[in-house]
C-alpha positions as CSV (number, residue, x, y, z in Angstrom):
1,M,71.8,102.9,69.1
2,T,71.0,105.6,66.5
3,Y,68.6,104.9,63.6
4,L,68.7,107.5,60.8
5,L,65.8,107.4,58.2
6,S,67.7,109.5,55.6
7,Q,70.4,106.9,55.4
8,S,68.2,104.9,53.1
9,V,66.0,106.1,50.2
10,S,62.4,105.9,51.1
11,I,59.2,108.0,51.0
12,A,60.3,109.4,54.4
13,N,62.9,111.6,52.5
14,H,60.0,113.1,50.5
15,F,58.1,114.0,53.7
16,I,61.3,115.6,55.2
17,A,61.9,117.6,52.0
18,E,58.3,119.0,52.1
19,L,58.8,120.0,55.8
20,R,61.9,121.9,54.9
21,D,60.4,123.5,51.8
22,A,59.7,127.3,52.6
23,Q,56.8,127.4,50.1
24,I,55.1,124.2,51.2
25,Q,55.5,125.3,54.9
26,Q,52.9,128.0,54.2
27,D,50.3,125.3,54.3
28,S,50.2,124.6,58.1
29,M,47.8,121.6,57.6
30,R,50.2,119.9,55.2
31,F,53.1,120.7,57.5
32,R,51.4,119.0,60.4
33,R,50.3,116.0,58.2
34,N,53.9,115.5,57.0
35,M,55.1,115.4,60.6
36,E,52.2,112.9,61.4
37,R,53.3,110.7,58.4
38,L,56.9,110.6,59.7
39,G,55.5,109.6,63.1
40,E,53.8,106.7,61.5
41,I,57.1,105.7,59.7
42,F,59.0,105.9,63.0
43,A,56.3,103.8,64.7
44,Y,56.7,101.1,62.1
45,E,60.4,101.1,62.3
46,I,60.4,100.9,66.1
47,S,57.8,98.2,66.1
48,K,60.2,95.9,64.3
49,G,62.4,95.7,67.5
50,L,59.6,95.0,70.0
51,K,58.7,91.6,71.4
52,Y,55.9,89.5,69.9
53,T,54.0,86.3,70.8
54,E,52.6,83.9,68.2
55,T,48.8,84.0,68.7
56,E,46.1,82.0,67.1
57,F,43.0,83.6,65.7
58,E,39.7,82.0,64.4
59,T,38.6,83.0,60.9
60,S,35.4,82.2,59.2
61,L,37.2,79.3,57.5
62,G,39.7,78.1,60.0
63,T,42.6,79.4,62.2
64,S,45.5,81.7,61.6
65,S,48.7,82.1,63.7
66,I,50.0,85.7,63.8
67,P,52.7,87.3,65.9
68,I,51.1,89.9,68.2
69,L,52.8,92.7,70.2
70,D,53.4,91.7,73.7
71,E,53.0,95.1,75.2
72,L,52.2,98.6,73.9
73,P,54.7,101.4,74.5
74,I,53.7,104.6,76.3
75,L,54.0,107.6,74.0
76,A,55.3,110.8,75.4
77,T,55.7,114.2,73.7
78,I,57.1,117.6,74.5
79,L,54.5,120.3,74.0
80,R,53.6,122.0,71.6
81,A,55.6,121.2,68.5
82,G,55.6,117.4,69.2
83,L,51.8,117.0,68.9
84,P,51.6,116.0,65.2
85,L,54.6,113.7,65.5
86,H,53.0,112.2,68.6
87,Q,49.7,111.7,66.6
88,G,51.5,109.8,63.9
89,L,53.0,107.4,66.5
90,L,49.5,107.1,68.1
91,N,48.0,106.2,64.7
92,F,50.0,103.0,64.7
93,F,50.2,102.3,68.4
94,D,46.6,103.2,68.6
95,K,45.8,101.7,72.0
96,A,48.9,103.2,73.7
97,D,48.6,105.5,76.7
98,S,50.1,109.0,76.4
99,A,52.3,111.3,78.4
100,F,52.7,115.1,77.9
101,I,55.5,117.4,79.0
102,S,55.5,121.1,79.0
103,A,59.1,122.5,78.5
104,Y,60.5,125.5,76.6
105,R,63.7,127.3,76.0
106,K,64.6,130.7,77.3
107,T,67.6,133.0,77.2
108,S,69.1,133.9,80.5
109,K,70.5,137.4,81.4
110,S,73.9,136.2,80.6
111,G,72.8,135.2,77.1
112,S,72.9,131.4,77.6
113,I,70.1,129.1,76.6
114,E,68.2,127.5,79.5
115,V,65.2,125.1,79.6
116,E,62.2,125.6,81.8
117,M,60.0,122.6,82.5
118,E,56.5,123.4,83.8
119,Y,54.7,120.1,84.3
120,V,54.4,116.4,83.3
121,S,51.1,114.7,82.9
122,S,51.8,111.0,82.7
123,P,50.6,107.5,83.6
124,S,53.1,105.3,85.5
125,L,56.1,104.6,83.3
126,T,57.7,102.0,85.6
127,N,58.7,98.9,83.8
128,K,57.3,100.4,80.5
129,I,58.6,101.0,77.0
130,V,58.6,104.8,76.5
131,I,58.8,106.6,73.2
132,I,59.3,110.4,73.6
133,A,58.9,112.7,70.6
134,D,60.0,116.2,69.8
135,P,60.4,117.1,66.1
136,M,63.7,119.2,66.5
137,L,66.7,118.1,68.5
138,A,68.7,121.3,68.5
139,T,70.9,121.7,71.7
140,G,69.3,118.6,73.2
141,L,68.9,120.4,76.5
142,S,65.0,120.0,76.5
143,M,65.1,116.4,75.7
144,V,67.7,115.5,78.2
145,M,66.0,117.4,81.0
146,C,62.6,115.9,80.3
147,C,64.0,112.3,80.0
148,K,66.0,112.7,83.2
149,E,63.0,113.9,85.0
150,L,61.0,110.8,83.8
151,I,63.9,108.5,84.7
152,R,64.2,110.2,88.2
153,K,60.5,109.5,88.8
154,Y,60.0,106.1,87.1
155,K,62.0,102.9,86.5
156,I,61.7,102.9,82.7
157,K,62.4,99.7,81.0
158,E,63.3,100.9,77.5
159,L,63.6,104.4,76.2
160,H,63.2,105.5,72.6
161,I,63.7,109.1,71.4
162,V,62.2,110.3,68.1
163,S,63.1,113.5,66.3
164,I,62.7,114.5,62.7
165,I,65.8,116.8,62.5
166,A,68.8,116.8,64.9
167,S,71.9,118.9,65.1
168,T,75.2,117.1,65.4
169,E,75.7,119.0,68.7
170,G,72.3,118.1,70.1
171,L,72.6,114.5,69.1
172,A,76.1,114.3,70.8
173,H,74.6,115.9,74.0
174,V,71.8,113.4,74.1
175,K,74.0,110.4,73.5
176,A,76.4,111.6,76.3
177,N,73.6,112.1,78.9
178,L,71.2,109.3,77.9
179,P,73.4,106.5,76.8
180,Q,70.6,104.0,77.4
181,A,68.2,105.5,74.9
182,K,67.6,104.4,71.3
183,L,67.5,107.4,69.0
184,W,65.3,107.5,65.9
185,I,66.3,110.5,63.7
186,G,64.9,111.7,60.3
187,A,68.0,113.7,59.3
188,I,71.0,115.3,60.9
189,D,72.2,118.9,60.2
190,E,75.7,120.2,61.0
191,E,75.0,123.8,62.2
192,M,73.0,125.9,64.7
193,T,72.5,129.6,65.0
194,S,73.3,131.7,68.1
195,K,69.6,131.3,69.1
196,A,69.9,127.5,68.8
197,Y,68.0,127.0,65.6
198,I,69.2,124.2,63.4
199,V,70.7,125.1,60.0
200,P,69.4,124.4,57.4
201,G,66.7,122.8,59.6
202,L,63.2,124.0,58.8
203,G,62.5,126.9,61.2
204,D,60.3,126.9,64.3
205,A,58.2,123.7,64.0
206,G,55.7,124.8,66.6
207,D,55.0,128.1,64.8
208,L,54.8,126.4,61.4
209,A,52.3,123.8,62.7
210,F,50.1,126.0,65.0
211,G,50.8,129.6,64.3
212,I,53.3,132.2,65.5
213,K,53.4,132.4,69.4
214,E,53.8,135.7,71.2
C-alpha cells in the first residue's frame, strides 16, 4: 500500500512547498519545524489504520466511552536527516519507544553508490508495529538495507515507511524489496542526479536542517 499526501489538497502541501522553497530553506529552524509538522500529519494518517478498543473513562459528571489505541508503534529513524520527522511522529505517538539507525551513502571507486550502516540502537521490535522515517527516498538503498537488517533481527508485525519526498526509482526499489511495507509519502518526483539527489526535490535535508557536513 502506498499513501500519497499530495494526492489530496491539504495543509500538508503548504509545508512541502516551504521545504522546497530555496528562500525559506535559509531558515533552518523553520525547515526543521516543517518536517516536524509533516511527521505529525503522517502520524495522524497512520493512526487511522491502527487497532482500538472502546474504553470507559470517568468524568466529573459521569462516564464517557472512547476508542483507545491498543498498542503504540515503535518509531525508528535513519540519522541524521530523519530526526525532525521523527520528532513529529513522536509528538503524536508521545509514549512510543524509539529506535535509531546510523546509515549513509558513499561512492565506490567504480562510481556506484553504496550504503554503509554503522549501528542500530533499538528496543526489541519482535511482534511490534514499526514506523521508520527518512525524509528523502532517493535510490531507496538506505531504507531497504536498514529495514532488511531490522527484519533479519526481529519478527516485525507491521512495517510502515515514512518519507516526505521520494523518487519514482527509489519508490519502485522499496516496493520490490519490501512488499510487506506500507509506504507513506509526501510527494513523488520523477528524476535524480548522477549523485542520487532527487530533482526537483529540495536538496540535502540533513544539511538544511542541521548545517553543512564535512
